[in-house]
Backbone as a chain_set.jsonl record, in Angstrom:
{"seq": "MKKIEAIIRPHLLEAVKDGLQTLGIQGMTISEVRGFGRQKGHTEVYRGSEYKVEFVPKIKLELVLDDEVAEGAIDTISKTARTGKFGDGKIFVFTVDDAIRIRTGEHGEQAV", "coords": {"N": [[-5.359, 9.382, 14.715], [-4.506, 7.707, 11.693], [-5.121, 4.911, 9.565], [-3.535, 3.723, 6.789], [-4.089, 1.958, 3.899], [-2.656, 0.718, 1.098], [-2.812, -0.429, -2.193], [-0.571, -1.47, -4.506], [1.494, -1.618, -7.525], [3.818, -4.311, -7.763], [6.519, -3.78, -8.654], [6.934, -1.162, -7.979], [7.329, -0.903, -5.307], [9.829, -0.404, -3.925], [10.405, 2.263, -4.664], [8.191, 3.619, -3.572], [8.532, 2.982, -0.858], [11.033, 4.229, -0.353], [10.28, 6.9, -0.798], [8.438, 7.278, 1.299], [10.132, 6.936, 3.482], [11.712, 9.215, 3.297], [9.995, 11.056, 4.312], [10.165, 10.534, 6.928], [8.855, 8.376, 7.936], [8.78, 5.467, 9.775], [7.889, 2.822, 10.074], [6.153, 0.117, 8.495], [3.847, -2.251, 7.137], [4.061, -4.886, 4.864], [2.402, -6.8, 2.407], [2.132, -9.514, 0.143], [-0.269, -9.66, -2.253], [-3.128, -10.772, -4.192], [-5.364, -9.912, -6.775], [-8.148, -8.325, -8.492], [-9.408, -5.549, -10.345], [-11.238, -3.182, -12.071], [-10.087, -3.925, -14.486], [-10.254, -6.668, -14.639], [-8.317, -8.74, -14.671], [-5.948, -10.165, -17.037], [-4.849, -11.327, -20.304], [-2.38, -13.715, -21.128], [0.353, -15.104, -23.056], [1.806, -18.244, -23.181], [4.226, -20.377, -24.234], [2.971, -20.524, -26.735], [0.332, -20.945, -26.064], [-2.651, -19.38, -25.057], [-3.657, -17.925, -22.017], [-5.757, -16.935, -19.279], [-5.121, -14.556, -16.805], [-6.575, -14.103, -13.936], [-6.353, -13.116, -11.303], [-4.347, -10.594, -10.389], [-0.979, -10.068, -9.392], [-0.194, -8.025, -6.606], [1.011, -5.508, -4.28], [0.383, -4.908, -0.9], [0.418, -2.223, 1.223], [0.517, -1.277, 4.603], [0.009, 1.23, 6.939], [0.102, 2.971, 10.029], [-0.46, 6.128, 11.141], [0.205, 9.412, 12.564], [-2.269, 12.009, 12.369], [-1.268, 14.365, 11.198], [0.9, 13.562, 9.627], [-0.178, 11.746, 7.91], [-1.489, 12.801, 5.595], [0.637, 13.711, 3.985], [1.899, 11.259, 3.527], [-0.039, 9.91, 2.034], [-0.085, 11.522, -0.242], [2.561, 11.096, -1.172], [2.576, 8.297, -1.695], [0.597, 8.199, -3.671], [1.683, 9.814, -5.763], [4.122, 8.5, -6.291], [3.415, 5.883, -6.959], [1.914, 6.109, -9.227], [1.366, 5.331, -12.584], [-0.257, 5.969, -14.589], [-1.702, 4.126, -15.949], [-4.171, 1.467, -16.299], [-4.76, -0.401, -13.338], [-3.068, 0.722, -11.46], [-3.672, 0.852, -8.766], [-5.072, 1.334, -5.413], [-5.815, 3.551, -2.66], [-6.71, 3.367, 0.668], [-8.182, 4.935, 3.475], [-8.461, 4.897, 6.931], [-9.906, 5.701, 10.113], [-8.224, 5.443, 13.169], [-8.893, 4.42, 16.376], [-7.394, 3.685, 18.641], [-4.121, 2.506, 19.562], [-1.992, -0.037, 20.73], [1.053, -0.77, 22.149], [2.375, -3.851, 22.505], [4.623, -4.795, 23.945], [5.298, -2.737, 25.838], [2.923, -1.668, 26.703], [2.108, 0.868, 26.052], [-0.141, 3.416, 24.877], [-2.043, 4.873, 22.158], [-0.603, 7.537, 20.211], [2.021, 7.232, 21.123], [2.415, 4.541, 20.989], [2.638, 4.008, 18.346]], "CA": [[-4.469, 8.555, 13.936], [-5.081, 7.15, 10.471], [-4.525, 3.717, 8.978], [-3.513, 3.816, 5.334], [-3.855, 0.715, 3.172], [-2.43, 1.032, -0.319], [-2.567, -1.548, -3.091], [0.271, -0.903, -5.567], [2.208, -2.563, -8.381], [5.0, -4.824, -7.046], [7.802, -3.191, -9.055], [7.04, 0.203, -7.464], [7.451, -0.949, -3.846], [11.049, 0.26, -3.446], [10.266, 3.71, -4.852], [7.218, 4.097, -2.583], [9.188, 2.856, 0.458], [12.026, 5.301, -0.248], [9.556, 8.162, -0.658], [7.877, 7.355, 2.656], [11.231, 7.095, 4.431], [12.158, 10.61, 3.262], [9.067, 11.797, 5.169], [10.436, 10.166, 8.31], [8.006, 7.258, 8.333], [9.716, 4.423, 10.179], [7.378, 1.455, 10.042], [5.041, -0.234, 7.617], [3.67, -3.679, 6.923], [3.914, -5.187, 3.439], [1.88, -8.138, 2.106], [1.932, -9.833, -1.268], [-1.679, -10.004, -2.427], [-3.573, -10.966, -5.573], [-6.738, -9.459, -6.938], [-8.448, -7.632, -9.743], [-10.32, -4.42, -10.266], [-12.016, -2.999, -13.301], [-9.465, -4.567, -15.643], [-10.655, -8.084, -14.603], [-7.197, -9.592, -15.064], [-5.447, -9.975, -18.396], [-4.515, -12.558, -21.02], [-0.958, -13.874, -21.448], [0.67, -16.225, -23.93], [2.917, -19.038, -22.679], [4.512, -21.476, -25.167], [1.983, -20.547, -27.802], [-1.035, -21.091, -25.547], [-3.187, -18.219, -24.364], [-4.389, -18.21, -20.79], [-6.237, -15.74, -18.603], [-4.669, -14.316, -15.437], [-7.69, -13.388, -13.317], [-5.902, -12.408, -10.117], [-3.075, -9.946, -10.701], [-0.184, -9.861, -8.175], [-0.043, -6.653, -6.126], [1.588, -5.346, -2.941], [-0.466, -4.139, 0.013], [1.144, -1.528, 2.28], [-0.316, -0.831, 5.711], [0.707, 2.163, 7.822], [-0.706, 3.716, 10.988], [0.296, 7.373, 11.282], [-0.451, 10.59, 13.137], [-3.077, 12.708, 11.37], [-0.463, 15.38, 10.504], [1.815, 12.898, 8.697], [-0.952, 10.886, 7.008], [-1.767, 13.447, 4.302], [1.884, 13.672, 3.225], [2.128, 9.87, 3.116], [-1.002, 9.627, 0.965], [0.436, 12.24, -1.419], [3.774, 10.413, -1.636], [2.186, 7.015, -2.29], [-0.15, 8.481, -4.897], [2.578, 10.316, -6.81], [5.179, 7.542, -6.595], [2.861, 4.642, -7.514], [1.107, 6.398, -10.415], [1.939, 5.179, -13.926], [-1.25, 6.472, -15.523], [-2.323, 3.002, -16.647], [-5.078, 0.658, -15.499], [-4.099, -1.29, -12.399], [-2.141, 1.427, -10.576], [-4.008, 0.496, -7.393], [-5.994, 2.141, -4.614], [-5.413, 3.921, -1.308], [-7.843, 3.424, 1.583], [-7.818, 5.625, 4.71], [-9.361, 4.579, 8.037], [-9.616, 6.327, 11.391], [-7.817, 4.485, 14.196], [-9.24, 4.935, 17.702], [-6.319, 3.458, 19.607], [-3.079, 1.528, 19.243], [-1.325, -0.468, 21.954], [2.321, -1.498, 21.965], [2.266, -5.021, 23.381], [5.799, -4.917, 24.812], [5.338, -1.751, 26.923], [1.579, -1.273, 27.133], [1.837, 2.251, 25.661], [-1.366, 3.618, 24.099], [-2.147, 6.024, 21.286], [0.497, 7.903, 19.317], [3.287, 6.71, 21.652], [2.503, 3.13, 20.593], [2.934, 3.952, 16.921]], "C": [[-5.231, 8.006, 12.735], [-4.362, 5.862, 10.098], [-4.645, 3.862, 7.475], [-3.22, 2.435, 4.791], [-3.748, 1.086, 1.71], [-2.137, -0.251, -1.075], [-1.808, -0.97, -4.283], [0.878, -2.016, -6.421], [3.49, -3.016, -7.667], [6.314, -4.129, -7.398], [7.987, -1.76, -8.542], [7.242, 0.252, -5.951], [8.67, -0.178, -3.339], [10.947, 1.775, -3.556], [9.304, 4.304, -3.829], [7.845, 4.067, -1.189], [10.208, 3.974, 0.659], [11.369, 6.664, -0.07], [8.973, 8.353, 0.728], [8.982, 7.553, 3.693], [11.776, 8.518, 4.427], [11.235, 11.497, 4.085], [9.307, 11.498, 6.649], [9.568, 9.032, 8.824], [8.893, 6.052, 8.571], [9.184, 3.019, 10.024], [6.209, 1.282, 9.095], [4.983, -1.746, 7.515], [3.391, -3.899, 5.45], [3.386, -6.615, 3.292], [1.82, -8.311, 0.596], [0.497, -10.325, -1.398], [-1.97, -10.217, -3.904], [-5.013, -10.51, -5.658], [-6.964, -8.864, -8.315], [-9.427, -6.515, -9.469], [-11.116, -4.363, -11.548], [-11.416, -3.736, -14.487], [-9.781, -6.053, -15.721], [-9.549, -9.027, -15.068], [-6.734, -9.274, -16.477], [-5.101, -11.333, -19.003], [-3.022, -12.562, -21.324], [-0.787, -15.073, -22.362], [1.899, -16.93, -23.364], [3.064, -20.254, -23.576], [3.415, -21.642, -26.219], [0.546, -20.699, -27.344], [-1.44, -19.831, -24.792], [-3.874, -18.661, -23.09], [-4.702, -16.901, -20.071], [-5.702, -15.703, -17.172], [-5.752, -13.475, -14.779], [-7.266, -12.574, -12.113], [-4.486, -11.91, -10.355], [-2.283, -9.761, -9.403], [-0.015, -8.375, -7.869], [0.665, -6.683, -4.778], [0.617, -4.493, -2.132], [0.42, -3.554, 1.112], [0.145, -1.12, 3.35], [0.53, 0.036, 6.624], [-0.297, 2.768, 8.785], [0.116, 4.935, 11.374], [-0.509, 8.427, 12.022], [-1.201, 11.304, 12.021], [-2.244, 13.704, 10.547], [0.427, 14.765, 9.423], [1.053, 12.138, 7.61], [-1.16, 11.518, 5.631], [-0.525, 13.456, 3.41], [2.192, 12.278, 2.71], [1.212, 9.502, 1.959], [-0.534, 10.278, -0.335], [1.634, 11.517, -2.029], [3.443, 9.092, -2.31], [1.516, 7.251, -3.638], [0.767, 8.912, -6.04], [3.595, 9.258, -7.247], [4.64, 6.3, -7.298], [2.072, 4.867, -8.803], [1.898, 6.193, -11.695], [0.996, 5.756, -14.976], [-1.961, 5.38, -16.29], [-3.29, 2.283, -15.71], [-4.272, -0.224, -14.564], [-3.088, -0.617, -11.494], [-2.441, 1.164, -9.104], [-4.973, 1.457, -6.735], [-5.338, 2.48, -3.286], [-6.694, 4.039, -0.485], [-7.363, 4.051, 2.884], [-8.897, 5.36, 5.755], [-8.958, 5.387, 9.268], [-9.301, 5.238, 12.411], [-8.103, 5.113, 15.562], [-8.1, 4.799, 18.695], [-5.331, 2.453, 19.043], [-2.375, 1.203, 20.545], [-0.054, -1.219, 21.591], [2.324, -2.636, 22.984], [3.412, -5.074, 24.388], [5.727, -4.004, 26.028], [3.966, -1.374, 27.478], [1.234, 0.178, 26.783], [0.593, 2.302, 24.78], [-1.206, 4.829, 23.18], [-0.924, 6.247, 20.419], [1.846, 7.401, 19.812], [3.499, 5.263, 21.234], [2.883, 2.988, 19.126], [4.359, 4.346, 16.731]], "O": [[-6.453, 7.864, 12.772], [-3.153, 5.733, 10.288], [-5.733, 4.096, 6.95], [-2.229, 1.808, 5.166], [-4.654, 1.703, 1.151], [-1.315, -1.061, -0.648], [-2.316, -0.098, -4.988], [0.788, -3.196, -6.083], [4.17, -2.204, -7.039], [7.143, -3.912, -6.515], [9.079, -1.202, -8.657], [7.317, 1.337, -5.374], [8.546, 0.622, -2.412], [11.356, 2.493, -2.643], [9.567, 5.373, -3.279], [7.704, 5.022, -0.426], [10.246, 4.596, 1.721], [11.841, 7.487, 0.713], [9.006, 9.455, 1.275], [8.785, 8.265, 4.678], [12.258, 8.987, 5.458], [11.64, 12.578, 4.514], [8.716, 12.138, 7.518], [9.549, 8.759, 10.024], [9.664, 5.652, 7.698], [9.975, 2.09, 9.854], [5.388, 2.182, 8.918], [5.969, -2.433, 7.782], [2.584, -3.188, 4.851], [3.86, -7.53, 3.965], [1.5, -7.376, -0.136], [0.096, -11.284, -0.739], [-1.154, -9.881, -4.762], [-5.791, -10.698, -4.722], [-6.09, -8.895, -9.181], [-10.173, -6.537, -8.49], [-11.605, -5.379, -12.042], [-12.141, -4.134, -15.399], [-9.593, -6.654, -16.779], [-9.813, -9.998, -15.777], [-7.089, -8.239, -17.041], [-5.065, -12.35, -18.31], [-2.461, -11.543, -21.727], [-1.654, -15.943, -22.441], [2.917, -16.291, -23.098], [2.149, -21.071, -23.678], [2.997, -22.754, -26.539], [-0.372, -20.591, -28.156], [-0.673, -19.291, -23.996], [-4.594, -19.659, -23.081], [-4.006, -15.899, -20.234], [-5.812, -16.676, -16.426], [-5.845, -12.273, -15.028], [-7.757, -11.463, -11.911], [-3.55, -12.696, -10.504], [-2.858, -9.337, -8.4], [0.27, -7.574, -8.759], [0.89, -7.75, -4.206], [0.098, -3.488, -2.618], [1.088, -4.288, 1.84], [-0.954, -0.666, 3.033], [1.622, -0.354, 7.035], [-1.431, 3.051, 8.4], [1.238, 4.812, 11.866], [-1.735, 8.354, 12.101], [-0.814, 11.214, 10.855], [-2.478, 13.871, 9.35], [0.675, 15.403, 8.4], [1.578, 11.915, 6.519], [-1.023, 10.841, 4.613], [-0.631, 13.232, 2.204], [2.686, 12.119, 1.594], [1.644, 8.852, 1.007], [-0.582, 9.66, -1.399], [1.716, 11.347, -3.245], [3.971, 8.794, -3.381], [1.83, 6.583, -4.624], [0.634, 8.421, -7.161], [3.895, 9.136, -8.435], [5.325, 5.723, -8.142], [1.607, 3.903, -9.412], [2.957, 6.79, -11.886], [1.398, 6.003, -16.113], [-2.747, 5.67, -17.192], [-3.242, 2.46, -14.493], [-3.221, -0.74, -14.944], [-2.319, -1.301, -10.82], [-1.536, 1.249, -8.273], [-5.606, 2.282, -7.394], [-4.422, 1.79, -2.839], [-7.641, 4.719, -0.882], [-6.267, 3.745, 3.353], [-10.085, 5.566, 5.507], [-7.784, 5.717, 9.435], [-10.014, 4.24, 12.51], [-7.617, 6.201, 15.867], [-7.866, 5.699, 19.503], [-5.66, 1.657, 18.164], [-2.181, 2.086, 21.38], [-0.083, -2.181, 20.824], [2.281, -2.394, 24.19], [3.188, -5.369, 25.562], [6.054, -4.429, 27.137], [3.856, -0.832, 28.577], [0.176, 0.669, 27.178], [0.304, 1.365, 24.036], [-0.351, 5.688, 23.397], [-0.288, 5.303, 19.951], [2.739, 7.162, 18.999], [4.637, 4.805, 21.134], [3.396, 1.946, 18.716], [4.846, 4.375, 15.601]]}, "num_chains": 1, "name": "protein.A"}
């Protein structure tokens, strides 16, 4: 099993979610996060005053999937979330040793 964590632009969440659902992916966890990468934030103007936004709002998606489905999910996230501009985000992939469904006690792929 693989755990996929993707940091994407907030306005692309619906498109990414729809793309993942077409693959048959049923569950994911979404968090609103803030951070910066190479762009180190940006400057905005509000009522004539300039101020620096150091931590940019992003969305973090977390999915745990079978190895066979993971590659398709990574492809879908990458294609759907890409604008070609700085700040498109990152995808991280981790190996998951086990998963346990608390309600039933199921282990492994049955728990996902």
